[in-house]
All heavy atoms as TSV, in Angstrom:
chain	resi	resn	atom	element	x	y	z
A	1	MET	N	N	-4.078	19.540	-5.550
A	1	MET	CA	C	-4.510	18.197	-5.844
A	1	MET	C	C	-6.033	18.115	-5.705
A	1	MET	O	O	-6.576	18.699	-4.827
A	1	MET	CB	C	-3.862	17.184	-4.906
A	1	MET	CG	C	-2.408	16.904	-5.160
A	1	MET	SD	S	-1.805	15.621	-4.093
A	1	MET	CE	C	-0.831	16.641	-2.954
A	2	GLU	N	N	-6.637	17.335	-6.570
A	2	GLU	CA	C	-8.051	17.155	-6.473
A	2	GLU	C	C	-8.342	15.830	-5.746
A	2	GLU	O	O	-8.539	14.790	-6.354
A	2	GLU	CB	C	-8.665	17.135	-7.878
A	2	GLU	CG	C	-8.579	18.499	-8.577
A	2	GLU	CD	C	-9.286	18.473	-9.859
A	2	GLU	OE1	O	-10.277	17.774	-10.082
A	2	GLU	OE2	O	-8.890	19.266	-10.731
A	3	ALA	N	N	-8.369	15.918	-4.419
A	3	ALA	CA	C	-8.521	14.748	-3.612
A	3	ALA	C	C	-9.836	14.771	-2.828
A	3	ALA	O	O	-10.139	13.785	-2.175
A	3	ALA	CB	C	-7.355	14.591	-2.666
A	4	GLU	N	N	-10.534	15.859	-2.858
A	4	GLU	CA	C	-11.735	15.979	-2.090
A	4	GLU	C	C	-12.756	14.857	-2.349
A	4	GLU	O	O	-13.062	14.535	-3.491
A	4	GLU	CB	C	-12.435	17.333	-2.343
A	4	GLU	CG	C	-13.527	17.634	-1.361
A	4	GLU	CD	C	-13.964	19.052	-1.450
A	4	GLU	OE1	O	-13.303	19.928	-2.059
A	4	GLU	OE2	O	-15.048	19.350	-0.889
A	5	ASN	N	N	-13.134	14.202	-1.235
A	5	ASN	CA	C	-14.109	13.085	-1.271
A	5	ASN	C	C	-13.561	11.842	-1.969
A	5	ASN	O	O	-14.359	11.024	-2.339
A	5	ASN	CB	C	-15.453	13.512	-1.812
A	5	ASN	CG	C	-16.078	14.537	-0.858
A	5	ASN	OD1	O	-16.109	14.370	0.304
A	5	ASN	ND2	N	-16.661	15.561	-1.478
A	6	LYS	N	N	-12.314	11.744	-2.239
A	6	LYS	CA	C	-11.698	10.580	-2.863
A	6	LYS	C	C	-11.120	9.615	-1.835
A	6	LYS	O	O	-10.773	10.019	-0.734
A	6	LYS	CB	C	-10.604	10.975	-3.821
A	6	LYS	CG	C	-10.977	11.976	-4.843
A	6	LYS	CD	C	-11.714	11.376	-6.003
A	6	LYS	CE	C	-11.863	12.448	-7.032
A	6	LYS	NZ	N	-12.740	12.303	-8.001
A	7	ILE	N	N	-10.989	8.353	-2.191
A	7	ILE	CA	C	-10.284	7.400	-1.383
A	7	ILE	C	C	-8.873	7.246	-2.035
A	7	ILE	O	O	-8.782	6.999	-3.218
A	7	ILE	CB	C	-10.996	6.017	-1.348
A	7	ILE	CG1	C	-12.342	6.205	-0.675
A	7	ILE	CG2	C	-10.145	5.008	-0.597
A	7	ILE	CD1	C	-13.207	4.973	-0.791
A	8	VAL	N	N	-7.845	7.471	-1.216
A	8	VAL	CA	C	-6.478	7.453	-1.672
A	8	VAL	C	C	-5.706	6.366	-0.994
A	8	VAL	O	O	-5.759	6.271	0.253
A	8	VAL	CB	C	-5.820	8.815	-1.422
A	8	VAL	CG1	C	-4.408	8.877	-1.948
A	8	VAL	CG2	C	-6.649	9.974	-2.033
A	9	VAL	N	N	-4.970	5.586	-1.767
A	9	VAL	CA	C	-4.096	4.575	-1.204
A	9	VAL	C	C	-2.641	5.008	-1.474
A	9	VAL	O	O	-2.300	5.227	-2.603
A	9	VAL	CB	C	-4.359	3.187	-1.849
A	9	VAL	CG1	C	-3.395	2.123	-1.251
A	9	VAL	CG2	C	-5.797	2.740	-1.633
A	10	ILE	N	N	-1.861	5.103	-0.434
A	10	ILE	CA	C	-0.469	5.542	-0.532
A	10	ILE	C	C	0.409	4.374	-0.163
A	10	ILE	O	O	0.300	3.855	0.954
A	10	ILE	CB	C	-0.175	6.761	0.409
A	10	ILE	CG1	C	-1.107	7.907	0.143
A	10	ILE	CG2	C	1.297	7.144	0.256
A	10	ILE	CD1	C	-0.900	8.598	-1.210
A	11	THR	N	N	1.301	3.971	-1.060
A	11	THR	CA	C	2.288	2.939	-0.744
A	11	THR	C	C	3.512	3.674	-0.223
A	11	THR	O	O	3.820	4.798	-0.605
A	11	THR	CB	C	2.636	2.113	-1.955
A	11	THR	OG1	O	3.167	2.926	-3.019
A	11	THR	CG2	C	1.427	1.359	-2.506
A	12	GLY	N	N	4.200	3.063	0.685
A	12	GLY	CA	C	5.379	3.691	1.313
A	12	GLY	C	C	5.037	4.857	2.207
A	12	GLY	O	O	5.813	5.791	2.315
A	13	ALA	N	N	3.828	4.813	2.785
A	13	ALA	CA	C	3.364	5.911	3.627
A	13	ALA	C	C	4.042	5.997	4.990
A	13	ALA	O	O	3.733	6.910	5.734
A	13	ALA	CB	C	1.831	5.831	3.787
A	14	GLY	N	N	4.888	5.031	5.296
A	14	GLY	CA	C	5.520	5.011	6.606
A	14	GLY	C	C	6.542	6.059	6.855
A	14	GLY	O	O	6.881	6.383	8.025
A	15	SER	N	N	7.069	6.695	5.796
A	15	SER	CA	C	8.097	7.721	5.978
A	15	SER	C	C	8.307	8.499	4.674
A	15	SER	O	O	7.720	8.146	3.624
A	15	SER	CB	C	9.435	7.086	6.403
A	15	SER	OG	O	9.893	6.248	5.369
A	16	GLY	N	N	9.089	9.507	4.762
A	16	GLY	CA	C	9.541	10.291	3.577
A	16	GLY	C	C	8.426	10.833	2.689
A	16	GLY	O	O	7.477	11.393	3.174
A	17	ILE	N	N	8.613	10.634	1.387
A	17	ILE	CA	C	7.747	11.201	0.415
A	17	ILE	C	C	6.310	10.600	0.546
A	17	ILE	O	O	5.294	11.278	0.446
A	17	ILE	CB	C	8.217	11.006	-1.035
A	17	ILE	CG1	C	9.485	11.835	-1.247
A	17	ILE	CG2	C	7.149	11.333	-2.076
A	17	ILE	CD1	C	10.225	11.525	-2.533
A	18	GLY	N	N	6.253	9.273	0.854
A	18	GLY	CA	C	4.969	8.601	1.018
A	18	GLY	C	C	4.171	9.210	2.197
A	18	GLY	O	O	2.987	9.445	2.080
A	19	ARG	N	N	4.858	9.444	3.325
A	19	ARG	CA	C	4.232	10.075	4.455
A	19	ARG	C	C	3.727	11.482	4.093
A	19	ARG	O	O	2.607	11.848	4.425
A	19	ARG	CB	C	5.134	10.105	5.671
A	19	ARG	CG	C	4.490	10.770	6.865
A	19	ARG	CD	C	5.369	10.627	8.120
A	19	ARG	NE	N	5.119	9.293	8.639
A	19	ARG	CZ	C	5.802	8.759	9.693
A	19	ARG	NH1	N	6.700	9.502	10.278
A	19	ARG	NH2	N	5.541	7.575	10.114
A	20	ALA	N	N	4.563	12.266	3.454
A	20	ALA	CA	C	4.214	13.607	3.056
A	20	ALA	C	C	2.982	13.616	2.147
A	20	ALA	O	O	2.099	14.444	2.292
A	20	ALA	CB	C	5.369	14.343	2.430
A	21	LEU	N	N	2.952	12.684	1.185
A	21	LEU	CA	C	1.779	12.596	0.314
A	21	LEU	C	C	0.551	12.227	1.054
A	21	LEU	O	O	-0.523	12.824	0.803
A	21	LEU	CB	C	2.048	11.550	-0.783
A	21	LEU	CG	C	2.964	11.969	-1.922
A	21	LEU	CD1	C	3.340	10.760	-2.775
A	21	LEU	CD2	C	2.330	13.062	-2.766
A	22	ALA	N	N	0.629	11.300	1.992
A	22	ALA	CA	C	-0.548	10.879	2.759
A	22	ALA	C	C	-1.127	12.043	3.512
A	22	ALA	O	O	-2.346	12.313	3.515
A	22	ALA	CB	C	-0.194	9.744	3.690
A	23	VAL	N	N	-0.250	12.797	4.149
A	23	VAL	CA	C	-0.673	13.971	4.946
A	23	VAL	C	C	-1.279	15.055	4.014
A	23	VAL	O	O	-2.318	15.606	4.305
A	23	VAL	CB	C	0.510	14.578	5.766
A	23	VAL	CG1	C	0.146	15.901	6.361
A	23	VAL	CG2	C	0.959	13.589	6.848
A	24	ARG	N	N	-0.654	15.242	2.854
A	24	ARG	CA	C	-1.183	16.236	1.907
A	24	ARG	C	C	-2.554	15.923	1.354
A	24	ARG	O	O	-3.430	16.734	1.247
A	24	ARG	CB	C	-0.171	16.440	0.780
A	24	ARG	CG	C	-0.548	17.437	-0.194
A	24	ARG	CD	C	-0.471	18.847	0.331
A	24	ARG	NE	N	-0.705	19.783	-0.759
A	24	ARG	CZ	C	-1.429	20.855	-0.608
A	24	ARG	NH1	N	-1.905	21.196	0.551
A	24	ARG	NH2	N	-1.634	21.644	-1.620
A	25	PHE	N	N	-2.747	14.625	1.006
A	25	PHE	CA	C	-4.038	14.199	0.516
A	25	PHE	C	C	-5.128	14.423	1.561
A	25	PHE	O	O	-6.236	14.825	1.278
A	25	PHE	CB	C	-4.012	12.730	0.050
A	25	PHE	CG	C	-3.533	12.570	-1.369
A	25	PHE	CD1	C	-2.360	11.882	-1.618
A	25	PHE	CD2	C	-4.238	13.077	-2.447
A	25	PHE	CE1	C	-1.895	11.735	-2.909
A	25	PHE	CE2	C	-3.778	12.929	-3.763
A	25	PHE	CZ	C	-2.621	12.242	-4.013
A	26	ALA	N	N	-4.827	14.087	2.813
A	26	ALA	CA	C	-5.738	14.328	3.892
A	26	ALA	C	C	-6.051	15.826	4.028
A	26	ALA	O	O	-7.204	16.221	4.170
A	26	ALA	CB	C	-5.189	13.769	5.214
A	27	ASP	N	N	-5.017	16.664	3.925
A	27	ASP	CA	C	-5.209	18.101	4.040
A	27	ASP	C	C	-6.074	18.618	2.869
A	27	ASP	O	O	-6.720	19.650	2.997
A	27	ASP	CB	C	-3.867	18.856	4.047
A	27	ASP	CG	C	-3.091	18.641	5.308
A	27	ASP	OD1	O	-3.699	18.224	6.340
A	27	ASP	OD2	O	-1.846	18.960	5.331
A	28	CYS	N	N	-6.002	17.920	1.756
A	28	CYS	CA	C	-6.808	18.350	0.554
A	28	CYS	C	C	-8.234	17.805	0.529
A	28	CYS	O	O	-8.905	17.912	-0.434
A	28	CYS	CB	C	-6.087	17.901	-0.736
A	28	CYS	SG	S	-4.611	18.871	-1.030
A	29	GLY	N	N	-8.637	17.151	1.667
A	29	GLY	CA	C	-10.034	16.735	1.755
A	29	GLY	C	C	-10.335	15.332	1.331
A	29	GLY	O	O	-11.511	14.985	1.109
A	30	ALA	N	N	-9.377	14.436	1.312
A	30	ALA	CA	C	-9.675	13.063	0.950
A	30	ALA	C	C	-10.638	12.496	1.938
A	30	ALA	O	O	-10.545	12.759	3.150
A	30	ALA	CB	C	-8.361	12.232	0.901
A	31	ARG	N	N	-11.561	11.666	1.455
A	31	ARG	CA	C	-12.551	11.024	2.327
A	31	ARG	C	C	-11.870	9.956	3.188
A	31	ARG	O	O	-12.211	9.755	4.363
A	31	ARG	CB	C	-13.636	10.401	1.487
A	31	ARG	CG	C	-14.711	9.725	2.306
A	31	ARG	CD	C	-15.853	9.242	1.465
A	31	ARG	NE	N	-15.343	8.499	0.344
A	31	ARG	CZ	C	-16.136	7.669	-0.394
A	31	ARG	NH1	N	-17.397	7.538	-0.072
A	31	ARG	NH2	N	-15.630	7.005	-1.387
A	32	ARG	N	N	-10.861	9.245	2.629
A	32	ARG	CA	C	-10.141	8.221	3.359
A	32	ARG	C	C	-8.740	8.134	2.744
A	32	ARG	O	O	-8.590	8.211	1.532
A	32	ARG	CB	C	-10.835	6.864	3.159
A	32	ARG	CG	C	-10.087	5.683	3.545
A	32	ARG	CD	C	-9.960	5.413	5.042
A	32	ARG	NE	N	-11.204	5.293	5.746
A	32	ARG	CZ	C	-11.254	5.480	7.070
A	32	ARG	NH1	N	-10.180	5.677	7.786
A	32	ARG	NH2	N	-12.410	5.384	7.698
A	33	VAL	N	N	-7.739	8.022	3.607
A	33	VAL	CA	C	-6.377	7.809	3.196
A	33	VAL	C	C	-5.905	6.493	3.806
A	33	VAL	O	O	-5.858	6.324	4.993
A	33	VAL	CB	C	-5.413	8.969	3.678
A	33	VAL	CG1	C	-4.005	8.683	3.246
A	33	VAL	CG2	C	-5.858	10.303	3.142
A	34	VAL	N	N	-5.622	5.539	2.890
A	34	VAL	CA	C	-5.161	4.221	3.314
A	34	VAL	C	C	-3.626	4.295	3.230
A	34	VAL	O	O	-3.057	4.416	2.171
A	34	VAL	CB	C	-5.700	3.094	2.457
A	34	VAL	CG1	C	-5.197	1.776	2.887
A	34	VAL	CG2	C	-7.206	3.170	2.414
A	35	CYS	N	N	-2.992	4.197	4.374
A	35	CYS	CA	C	-1.549	4.319	4.467
A	35	CYS	C	C	-0.974	2.864	4.480
A	35	CYS	O	O	-1.315	2.081	5.379
A	35	CYS	CB	C	-1.118	4.993	5.783
A	35	CYS	SG	S	-1.761	6.675	5.911
A	36	THR	N	N	-0.173	2.546	3.489
A	36	THR	CA	C	0.427	1.214	3.434
A	36	THR	C	C	1.961	1.331	3.434
A	36	THR	O	O	2.525	2.332	3.010
A	36	THR	CB	C	0.019	0.445	2.146
A	36	THR	OG1	O	0.607	1.046	0.971
A	36	THR	CG2	C	-1.504	0.406	2.041
A	37	ASP	N	N	2.584	0.348	4.014
A	37	ASP	CA	C	4.042	0.274	4.067
A	37	ASP	C	C	4.467	-1.125	4.377
A	37	ASP	O	O	3.637	-1.927	4.820
A	37	ASP	CB	C	4.533	1.247	5.153
A	37	ASP	CG	C	6.015	1.615	4.981
A	37	ASP	OD1	O	6.869	0.857	5.495
A	37	ASP	OD2	O	6.300	2.648	4.333
A	38	LEU	N	N	5.699	-1.457	4.169
A	38	LEU	CA	C	6.224	-2.765	4.551
A	38	LEU	C	C	6.084	-2.938	6.068
A	38	LEU	O	O	5.770	-4.021	6.590
A	38	LEU	CB	C	7.713	-2.912	4.201
A	38	LEU	CG	C	8.018	-3.050	2.703
A	38	LEU	CD1	C	9.504	-2.986	2.484
A	38	LEU	CD2	C	7.425	-4.319	2.158
A	39	SER	N	N	6.232	-1.825	6.792
A	39	SER	CA	C	6.109	-1.870	8.249
A	39	SER	C	C	4.684	-1.318	8.623
A	39	SER	O	O	4.418	-0.156	8.451
A	39	SER	CB	C	7.156	-0.969	8.886
A	39	SER	OG	O	6.829	-0.693	10.223
A	40	GLU	N	N	3.857	-2.187	9.114
A	40	GLU	CA	C	2.524	-1.735	9.574
A	40	GLU	C	C	2.638	-0.677	10.682
A	40	GLU	O	O	1.843	0.261	10.769
A	40	GLU	CB	C	1.692	-2.935	10.070
A	40	GLU	CG	C	0.242	-2.525	10.322
A	40	GLU	CD	C	-0.668	-3.709	10.600
A	40	GLU	OE1	O	-0.165	-4.841	10.652
A	40	GLU	OE2	O	-1.874	-3.445	10.754
A	41	GLU	N	N	3.667	-0.820	11.497
A	41	GLU	CA	C	3.868	0.145	12.629
A	41	GLU	C	C	4.153	1.563	12.057
A	41	GLU	O	O	3.545	2.531	12.497
A	41	GLU	CB	C	5.067	-0.284	13.479
A	41	GLU	CG	C	5.302	0.606	14.665
A	41	GLU	CD	C	6.474	0.164	15.528
A	41	GLU	OE1	O	6.666	-1.074	15.620
A	41	GLU	OE2	O	7.174	1.021	16.117
A	42	SER	N	N	4.949	1.662	11.003
A	42	SER	CA	C	5.251	2.956	10.408
A	42	SER	C	C	3.984	3.513	9.714
A	42	SER	O	O	3.751	4.693	9.824
A	42	SER	CB	C	6.356	2.842	9.406
A	42	SER	OG	O	7.591	2.499	10.007
A	43	ALA	N	N	3.259	2.674	9.018
A	43	ALA	CA	C	2.038	3.093	8.387
A	43	ALA	C	C	1.027	3.602	9.424
A	43	ALA	O	O	0.364	4.604	9.223
A	43	ALA	CB	C	1.422	1.970	7.549
A	44	ALA	N	N	1.002	2.888	10.554
A	44	ALA	CA	C	0.095	3.294	11.652
A	44	ALA	C	C	0.473	4.627	12.197
A	44	ALA	O	O	-0.403	5.454	12.615
A	44	ALA	CB	C	0.013	2.224	12.698
A	45	GLU	N	N	1.770	4.919	12.299
A	45	GLU	CA	C	2.223	6.205	12.799
A	45	GLU	C	C	1.730	7.324	11.886
A	45	GLU	O	O	1.286	8.378	12.355
A	45	GLU	CB	C	3.753	6.236	12.914
A	45	GLU	CG	C	4.287	5.392	14.035
A	45	GLU	CD	C	5.807	5.307	13.983
A	45	GLU	OE1	O	6.474	6.042	13.208
A	45	GLU	OE2	O	6.368	4.508	14.747
A	46	THR	N	N	1.811	7.084	10.570
A	46	THR	CA	C	1.335	8.112	9.617
A	46	THR	C	C	-0.198	8.290	9.778
A	46	THR	O	O	-0.674	9.383	9.807
A	46	THR	CB	C	1.728	7.700	8.158
A	46	THR	OG1	O	3.148	7.615	8.106
A	46	THR	CG2	C	1.212	8.735	7.185
A	47	ALA	N	N	-0.872	7.154	9.858
A	47	ALA	CA	C	-2.329	7.228	9.936
A	47	ALA	C	C	-2.769	7.957	11.239
A	47	ALA	O	O	-3.678	8.771	11.196
A	47	ALA	CB	C	-2.940	5.835	9.946
A	48	ALA	N	N	-2.049	7.714	12.314
A	48	ALA	CA	C	-2.357	8.385	13.574
A	48	ALA	C	C	-2.127	9.921	13.438
A	48	ALA	O	O	-2.880	10.750	14.001
A	48	ALA	CB	C	-1.500	7.836	14.733
A	49	ARG	N	N	-1.073	10.293	12.722
A	49	ARG	CA	C	-0.807	11.710	12.481
A	49	ARG	C	C	-1.922	12.363	11.729
A	49	ARG	O	O	-2.281	13.533	11.964
A	49	ARG	CB	C	0.525	11.812	11.735
A	49	ARG	CG	C	0.947	13.231	11.437
A	49	ARG	CD	C	2.303	13.257	10.769
A	49	ARG	NE	N	2.597	14.647	10.375
A	49	ARG	CZ	C	3.693	14.994	9.845
A	49	ARG	NH1	N	4.657	14.100	9.642
A	49	ARG	NH2	N	3.939	16.227	9.514
A	50	ILE	N	N	-2.481	11.652	10.781
A	50	ILE	CA	C	-3.572	12.189	9.945
A	50	ILE	C	C	-4.866	12.274	10.736
A	50	ILE	O	O	-5.598	13.275	10.632
A	50	ILE	CB	C	-3.742	11.340	8.672
A	50	ILE	CG1	C	-2.529	11.522	7.772
A	50	ILE	CG2	C	-5.023	11.762	7.924
A	50	ILE	CD1	C	-2.457	10.537	6.605
A	51	GLY	N	N	-5.200	11.231	11.462
A	51	GLY	CA	C	-6.423	11.236	12.233
A	51	GLY	C	C	-7.482	10.293	11.678
A	51	GLY	O	O	-7.193	9.272	11.074
A	52	VAL	N	N	-8.773	10.671	11.927
A	52	VAL	CA	C	-9.884	9.791	11.671
A	52	VAL	C	C	-10.087	9.344	10.236
A	52	VAL	O	O	-10.757	8.356	10.008
A	52	VAL	CB	C	-11.195	10.322	12.281
A	52	VAL	CG1	C	-11.065	10.462	13.770
A	52	VAL	CG2	C	-11.533	11.645	11.618
A	53	VAL	N	N	-9.582	10.082	9.293
A	53	VAL	CA	C	-9.822	9.715	7.899
A	53	VAL	C	C	-8.792	8.714	7.376
A	53	VAL	O	O	-8.815	8.338	6.210
A	53	VAL	CB	C	-9.864	10.960	6.947
A	53	VAL	CG1	C	-10.960	11.918	7.351
A	53	VAL	CG2	C	-8.531	11.643	6.891
A	54	ALA	N	N	-7.927	8.222	8.223
A	54	ALA	CA	C	-6.817	7.357	7.767
A	54	ALA	C	C	-6.899	5.990	8.395
A	54	ALA	O	O	-7.423	5.808	9.480
A	54	ALA	CB	C	-5.477	8.006	8.083
A	55	SER	N	N	-6.366	5.010	7.667
A	55	SER	CA	C	-6.174	3.662	8.183
A	55	SER	C	C	-4.814	3.185	7.776
A	55	SER	O	O	-4.184	3.767	6.876
A	55	SER	CB	C	-7.306	2.721	7.670
A	55	SER	OG	O	-7.268	2.654	6.279
A	56	ALA	N	N	-4.343	2.096	8.358
A	56	ALA	CA	C	-3.003	1.576	8.063
A	56	ALA	C	C	-3.041	0.097	7.751
A	56	ALA	O	O	-3.808	-0.640	8.369
A	56	ALA	CB	C	-2.103	1.850	9.249
A	57	GLU	N	N	-2.181	-0.318	6.816
A	57	GLU	CA	C	-2.079	-1.703	6.446
A	57	GLU	C	C	-0.622	-2.021	6.069
A	57	GLU	O	O	0.041	-1.156	5.528
A	57	GLU	CB	C	-2.917	-2.016	5.175
A	57	GLU	CG	C	-4.414	-1.795	5.307
A	57	GLU	CD	C	-5.088	-2.806	6.170
A	57	GLU	OE1	O	-4.616	-3.979	6.232
A	57	GLU	OE2	O	-6.068	-2.460	6.812
A	58	ALA	N	N	-0.209	-3.231	6.408
A	58	ALA	CA	C	1.139	-3.664	5.924
A	58	ALA	C	C	0.963	-4.157	4.497
A	58	ALA	O	O	-0.055	-4.806	4.214
A	58	ALA	CB	C	1.665	-4.800	6.818
A	59	LEU	N	N	1.846	-3.781	3.597
A	59	LEU	CA	C	1.705	-4.166	2.180
A	59	LEU	C	C	3.049	-4.187	1.513
A	59	LEU	O	O	3.830	-3.234	1.686
A	59	LEU	CB	C	0.782	-3.183	1.466
A	59	LEU	CG	C	0.631	-3.385	-0.051
A	59	LEU	CD1	C	-0.094	-4.679	-0.348
A	59	LEU	CD2	C	-0.095	-2.196	-0.673
A	60	ASP	N	N	3.336	-5.235	0.811
A	60	ASP	CA	C	4.591	-5.343	0.039
A	60	ASP	C	C	4.157	-5.361	-1.427
A	60	ASP	O	O	3.686	-6.371	-1.933
A	60	ASP	CB	C	5.335	-6.645	0.384
A	60	ASP	CG	C	6.639	-6.743	-0.381
A	60	ASP	OD1	O	6.878	-5.990	-1.317
A	60	ASP	OD2	O	7.399	-7.618	0.006
A	61	VAL	N	N	4.310	-4.217	-2.127
A	61	VAL	CA	C	3.787	-4.149	-3.488
A	61	VAL	C	C	4.595	-4.969	-4.471
A	61	VAL	O	O	4.216	-5.142	-5.624
A	61	VAL	CB	C	3.735	-2.662	-3.984
A	61	VAL	CG1	C	2.706	-1.902	-3.200
A	61	VAL	CG2	C	5.065	-2.013	-3.957
A	62	SER	N	N	5.759	-5.533	-4.032
A	62	SER	CA	C	6.500	-6.449	-4.919
A	62	SER	C	C	5.908	-7.807	-4.922
A	62	SER	O	O	6.328	-8.676	-5.736
A	62	SER	CB	C	8.010	-6.474	-4.470
A	62	SER	OG	O	8.101	-7.181	-3.238
A	63	ARG	N	N	4.946	-8.068	-4.094
A	63	ARG	CA	C	4.282	-9.378	-4.034
A	63	ARG	C	C	2.851	-9.312	-4.613
A	63	ARG	O	O	1.959	-8.709	-4.050
A	63	ARG	CB	C	4.194	-9.885	-2.583
A	63	ARG	CG	C	5.579	-10.078	-1.960
A	63	ARG	CD	C	5.486	-10.470	-0.539
A	63	ARG	NE	N	4.538	-11.563	-0.364
A	63	ARG	CZ	C	4.860	-12.810	0.020
A	63	ARG	NH1	N	6.093	-13.094	0.326
A	63	ARG	NH2	N	3.933	-13.743	0.116
A	64	GLN	N	N	2.677	-9.892	-5.786
A	64	GLN	CA	C	1.419	-9.794	-6.524
A	64	GLN	C	C	0.238	-10.209	-5.641
A	64	GLN	O	O	-0.810	-9.548	-5.714
A	64	GLN	CB	C	1.501	-10.755	-7.749
A	64	GLN	CG	C	0.239	-10.754	-8.597
A	64	GLN	CD	C	0.003	-9.475	-9.352
A	64	GLN	OE1	O	0.923	-8.747	-9.703
A	64	GLN	NE2	N	-1.240	-9.107	-9.586
A	65	GLU	N	N	0.363	-11.272	-4.859
A	65	GLU	CA	C	-0.773	-11.721	-4.051
A	65	GLU	C	C	-1.211	-10.695	-2.995
A	65	GLU	O	O	-2.331	-10.779	-2.486
A	65	GLU	CB	C	-0.459	-13.069	-3.433
A	65	GLU	CG	C	0.688	-13.098	-2.480
A	65	GLU	CD	C	2.072	-13.328	-3.143
A	65	GLU	OE1	O	2.183	-13.287	-4.368
A	65	GLU	OE2	O	3.007	-13.492	-2.401
A	66	GLU	N	N	-0.346	-9.785	-2.607
A	66	GLU	CA	C	-0.693	-8.763	-1.606
A	66	GLU	C	C	-1.447	-7.610	-2.233
A	66	GLU	O	O	-2.182	-6.912	-1.535
A	66	GLU	CB	C	0.508	-8.292	-0.830
A	66	GLU	CG	C	1.093	-9.336	0.077
A	66	GLU	CD	C	2.115	-8.805	1.060
A	66	GLU	OE1	O	2.006	-7.601	1.412
A	66	GLU	OE2	O	3.002	-9.566	1.432
A	67	ILE	N	N	-1.241	-7.389	-3.519
A	67	ILE	CA	C	-1.886	-6.308	-4.168
A	67	ILE	C	C	-3.327	-6.664	-4.479
A	67	ILE	O	O	-4.253	-5.981	-4.266
A	67	ILE	CB	C	-1.145	-5.892	-5.504
A	67	ILE	CG1	C	0.277	-5.455	-5.163
A	67	ILE	CG2	C	-1.877	-4.819	-6.250
A	67	ILE	CD1	C	1.166	-5.259	-6.323
């Protein structure tokens, strides 16, 4: 993946494929990985696993006003 120095937003980053993608983008050199999930707690767990280049937000992509 060409993620070096990019800002990446991952929806569903709290578990499963979303979490794996977030970790992988960080491993590939992303400048920032924004981990989003319905559960801010789950997103925060993923961000903590990644470290300083990550942040966490609660987000429901089915709600237009949140996007």
